[in-house]
N, C-alpha and C positions, 0 to 999 in steps of 0.2 A: 496938261498931261493926264492921260487916262490910266486907271489901274484895272487890270483884268485878273480876276481870281479864278483859278481852275481847281476844283475839288476832285481829287483822284488822279492817279498817274498810270492807269491801265491803258489799253489800246485807245479808247476814246479820249481820255484826258491828256495822255501824252501826245497824241496826234494834234489835239487842239492847242496845247501849249507850244509845241514846236512850230506849228503853222502861224500862230499869233506872233511869236517872236520873229519869224521870217517876214511877216507882212507889216508889222508895226515898227516904227522908228524907235531908236534907243531912248527917246524922250518919254516913252510909255512903259509902264511896269507890267510884267507878267509874273504872277505869283502862283506857284503850284503847292497845294496842300495835300499830302498823302501820308497815311500812317505807316506806310512801308518805305524802307530805305532802298529797296531794289525794284527793278522792273523784271517781270516774268513773262517769257513767251509761253503762255499756257498750253497751246496745242502740242508742245513737245513734252509736257509733263508725263504723258502716257509712256514715253520711252524711258523716262527716269523710273517710272513705276514698274517696269520689267527689267531694270538693271542694264539697259542698253545705251543709256546716256547718263552722264554725271550731272548732278544738280547745278553745278557751276556753269554748265553749258547752256542753261536756260534762263539765267539771271545775270544782271549786271547792276552796279550801284548807280542810283539816279543822280546823286549830288554832283559828281564830276561832270556829267553831261550838262546839267543845268548851269553849273558855274561857267563852263565853256561857252554856253549859248546866252549867258547873261539873263537867266531866268531865276527869280528868287524861289528858293525851295524851303518849305516848312515840313519837317517830318512830324506830322500831327494829324489828328482826326478832327473833322468838322463836327461840331455838336449842335450848332444852331445857326439859322439864317435869319437876318433881319432885313427884309426887302426894302423897307421904308426908313432904314436907319434907326436911330434911337433919340433920346431927348437931347443929346449933345450935338447930333449932326443928322441932316436928312439923307446923307449918303448911305447907300446900302452897306451892310456889314455882315460878316460871318464870324462866329465865335469858334475858336479852335482850342484843342488840348494837345500838348506836345506828347509824342510817344518816343522821341529820340533826340539827337543832337545835343545831348547833355542837359536837356530841359524837361525831362519826363514829368508829367503832371502839371506843368505850368500852363496857364491859359493866356490867350491873347485875342483881341478883337481887331480884325482886319477890315478896313473899309474898301469898298469897291465901286467902280462905275459899271462894270460888267461882270457877270458871274456865269461860269459853266459848271454845272453839277454833273460830274462824271464819276461819282463815288462807287459805282458798280454795286455788286450784291453783298448781302450778308449770307454766309453759308449757314442755312437754317437746319442744322443737324437735329436740333431739339424738336422739330416738327414731328419726328417719328421716334417713339421710345426705342432705345437701343441702337440708334443709328450713329455712325461716326467713329473716328479714330481716338477721340479724346475721352468721352464719357460713354461710348457705345462699344459695339462688338464688330464693326466693319472698318475696312480701310478706305482710303480716298486718294484721288490723284489731283485734287483741286489746287493744291499748293505744292511747291517743291519738297517741303518737309513731309507733307502727307505722302507724296510719291515715293520718297526714300523709305518710309516705313512700310508702304505697300510692297515695295520690292523685297524688303527683308522678309516679310511674312510670306510672300510668294515663294522665295527661295527655300524657306523652311518647309512649306507645303510640298514643293517639288522633291525635297529631300525625303520626306515621308513616303512619297510615291516610289522613289528609288529603293526604299527599304521594304517595299512590297505592299504598302497600303493602297486601297482604292479610295480616292477622294473626290469630292464634288466642289467645283469652282463656280461660284455664282457672281456674275458681273451685270450691273444694270443701274437702275434708279431706285431710290429708297422712299419715294412718296408718290402719291397719285398726281401731284401737280408740279413735278420736276420739269426742268428744261435741260437743254444741252445733252440730249440723248446720244448725240454723235460721239462725245468723249467716252461714254460707256461702250458704245458700239466698237470704237477703235481698241479700247483696252481689252474687250472680250477676245478679239481676234489676235491681239498681240500676246495675251496670256496663252491662247491655244497654240500659237507658234512656239512659245517657250516650252510648253509641255512636249511638243513634238521634237524640238531640238534636244531636250533632255532625255528623250527615249522613253518617256513614261505616258505617252498619249493614251495608250490602251488601259492605263490605270486611273484615268481621270474622266469625269463627266464635266462638261462645260455647259453652263446654262446662262442664257441672256434673258434678263428680267426687265420688262419695260412697261411704261404706262402708255405707250403709243397705241392708237386704235388699230394699227397694222404695221408690220415691219416696213421700214423705209419711210415712215411718216415724218419722223424727226421734229415734230412740232410745227411743221409748215404745211400740213395737209397732204403730204405725199407728193410725188412727182410722176410724170409720165415721160419716158425717154423715147425719142425717135431712133429707130434702128433700120438697117436695110430690109429687115423682115417685117417692119411695121412697128407701131408703138408698143412699148413694154412698160408696165407699171413699176414704180419703185418697189412695191411689195413683191412682185415676181422677181425682180432683179436681186433684191436682198434675200428672199427666201431661198433662191438657188445657191447663193453664196453660203448661207448658214448650213444648208444641206451638204454642200461640197466639203465644208470643214468639220462637219459632225457636231455642230453646236445646236443644242436644243433652245428654241426661242419661246418665251412666254410673253405675250403682249396683253394689253388691256388689263394691267395689274396695278393695284394700289397697295403698296406695302404699308402695313399698319403697325407692325412691331417687329423688332429683331432681338431674339434672345441669343444665348451663347452657342446654340446649335441649330436654330431654325429661324427662317424668315417667314413671317405671317403676312398674308396678303389676301385681297379679295378681287374678284372679277366684277363686271357690271351687274351680274345677277345677285351679288351680295354674299354668295356662298364663301365661307372662310376656307382658305387654302394654307398649306404649310409646305415649306421646302427646306429640307435639311441642307447644311453646308459645312464645309471644312475651311474654305477661304471665300470671303465675300468682299467685293468692292462695289459699294452702292453710292451713287452721287446724291447729294442733298437737294432739297428745293431751295430756291432763292427768295429773299425778301429784301426790301430796302434797308440801308444802314440806319441806325437810330439817329435821326436828324430832326430837330424841332424847328419851328418857324414862329417868330414873334413879331407883333406889330410895333409901331413906334412907341406906344405906351407900355410895351412889355407884356401885352396879353398874348396868350398862346393861340396861334392861328394855324397850327400844324395841319388840321383837317382841311383848310382851304387850299393848301399847296400840295399835300401828299394824299395819295390814294390809301385805302386800308392796308394795301400790300407794303406800304412804306416807300413806294416809288413816286416820283414827282410828276404832277399833272402838267401837260404841255398842250400844244395846239391840236388836240385830237378830239374826236366826237365820242364822249363818254356816256352818252345816253343809252339806257338799257335797250338791247335789241336781241331778237331771236337769231340763232345762227344763220337762218335762211335770209335774214335781212342785212347781214354783214356786208360791208363794201370796202374797197380799197380807199375810198374817200374818208373813211373813219380814221385813218392813220395820220399821224402828224407829219408835217413836211418841213417846218422851220425849227421845231423843238423849242420854241419860245414859250415861256410861262405866260398864261393868259393875264393880261393887264400889266405885264412887266416885260416889255420887249428887250430889256437889257439883261434878262436872265434866261438861261438855256439849261435843259437837262438832256443828256445824250447817253448812248450806249445802254447798258442795263439800267441806268438810273432813271430813265423815263418810264412812266406808267403806260403800258399798252392799253388800247381801248377795249380789246377783247382778245381771245385766243385766235389762232389761225386754224388749228385742227378743231374739228367738231368735238365738243366736250361730251363726256359721258359721266354718269354717276350711278351709284348703287341705290337700291330701294331705300337704304338708310341715309342717303345723302352724301356718301363718301365720293368725292370728286375724283374722276380719272380723266384728267385733261392736261395734256402737255402744254406748258407755258410757252409763249412765243420766244424763239431764240433771238438774241440781240447782240451777239458777240462777234468777234473777228472782223470780217470785211465790212458789215453794216456799221459796226461801232466806229471803225476808222472813218468811214464816209460821213457819219453824223458829226463826229468831232471836228473834222475838217470843215464841213459846211457851217457849223456854229462859229468856228474861228474866222472864216471868211466873212460871215455876216457881221461879226463884231468889228473886224478890221475895216469893213466898208462903212459902218456907222461912225467909227472913230474918225475916218478920213473925210467922209462926205456928209455926215449928219445923220440924225436919228431916223429920218425918213427914207434912208436908203433901203431898197428892196433886199430882203434877206435871201441867202442861198437856201436851196431846198434839197432834201435827201429823204424823200418818203420811201418807206419800205414797200409801198405799193407800186413803186417805179424802179427802185434799185435792183440791179442784178446781184447775185451772190455766187461765189465759187467756193467749193469746199473740197479738200482732199483728205479723205479719211483713211488712215493707216490700217492695213489689215495684216501687218507683219513687217519687220524691219530687216535690213541687211543689204549690202551692196549687190549681191547676186540673188538673194532669196526674198527680198522685200517686195511687198505689193501694196497697192492703195487703190481706193475708189475715188476717181476724180469726177466731181459733179458740178454742174453749173445750172442755175435756174434764173429766169427772168419773167416777172419780178418775184421778190420774196413772198409778198402777200398776193395770192392768186385772185384773179377777177373772173369768176365763172360767167358773169353776164357778158363780158367782152370776148371771152375765149371759152365758150362752152364745150368745144370739141378737143381741147388740149389741156385739160386739168387746170384751166384758169391761167395758163402761162403761154409764153411764146415758144411754140414747139421747136423752132429752129435754134433757140438759144437755151434749151433745157436738155442737157445731155449727160450721160454717165458712161464711164469706161473704167475698167479695172486692169491693173498690170504692174509690171516692174517699173515702167517709165513713170507712172504716177507716183510711185514711191520716191524715185530720184527727184521728181519735181517737188514733192513735199519736203524732202531733205534740203533741197536748194532754197526753198522758201524760208525754211528755218534760218539759214545763214543770211538771206536777203533781208528779212524783217528785223533780225537783230542788228544788222548794219544800219537799217533805216532808223530803228529806235535809238541807236547810239548817235544819231545825227551826224554821221560821217559825211564827207563831201558829196554833194548832189543827192543826199538822202531823199529829197522830195520827189525825185524822178521815179522812185519805186512806188507804184500805185497802192492804194489801200486794199 
């Protein structure tokens, strides 16, 4: 009997766990360790954040699903990995600390034959003074609870506009090295729509504040879309949309501090800038969760397994390279930990070899460099590939060829909401192939397959995004034939 431990129950971890349970016989154990008791469809948090969806519509409890699928669930956080076991056993082990199930604070050591690290990110609000909903001055839509608070503060600000005040609404990212600019993009347009719906658009300035080198970059180096009139860059596509909706965009910005009335930031020239605000939703940067690694003797070997960012090293090329030397071959394909083919890190938990967008910095060394996005569709593909690799090794031996899911080969589809509503909703539907561009292979199409990199906006895309909300919740609840819904 083999024991597979999955750390994390987000898109990557949950997909891996369900796939493992489907592919492995009942004689094998699948254990999921997650500090959260619920699963959250994060892309819809933006709608909770403008009061157009209730928080219970984006979450469901994990334990009943895992009980039904015969997956062991530990509501706990992983605190240490022991790849070589300990003095009692050579079997790999992970130390956990319970956060629920009536065992808060208790610790346990779980032994494993295979491990999938899908712990996701730590929301690093502390990287920027004054950032965040807890100890800072801004709201967030990163969690359902954050989104509920954002909605409440947005409603209060709209009420002030109704009373005659003219307010500034700032939406964006709160650090020079943030990722997931897409969520900020979506929230900015949904906030703008709420202001218009409330009849106070003329009393509100909406500003989009981003670390992207150009609009439409989204941390993937931008895109070029083929249209009947010829190629259109992602920057042109997005700039026209911002202009149409009257949203002022500020790119190439690294937020350095947020006080009670102003956001302080710098551009690449290093000149300090200040933007006053009345309502601000700024996303935080990510870093790896606090997770240690120990050898068999108990010595700390964390630096051997984790990058300084806290994310886990996998089969990528981490050698220092200038941006002009970057290649798709640098990116991992199996997500196995070097020297430990029984250990994988997927989704946000793996350490990227480098950025995708060309980084910038100020003369004082403040980085303005979007981190590579690794959420959504890519996360699901990685989690599934790792699960299939493990299932193959369990059934056919350790020498079985692993499944691959390199971001330099994977396509990605994204539907970004620009307003909700059955008749008034709109969204931008984008696809790109691959995620990591290869300018050497495709110098004339922004490094990607021009025939499979497209963008459209309209009501139909909104309907599709809303249908995907329902479809992916169905899939995540592991209802009949869930596996037929693609990642």
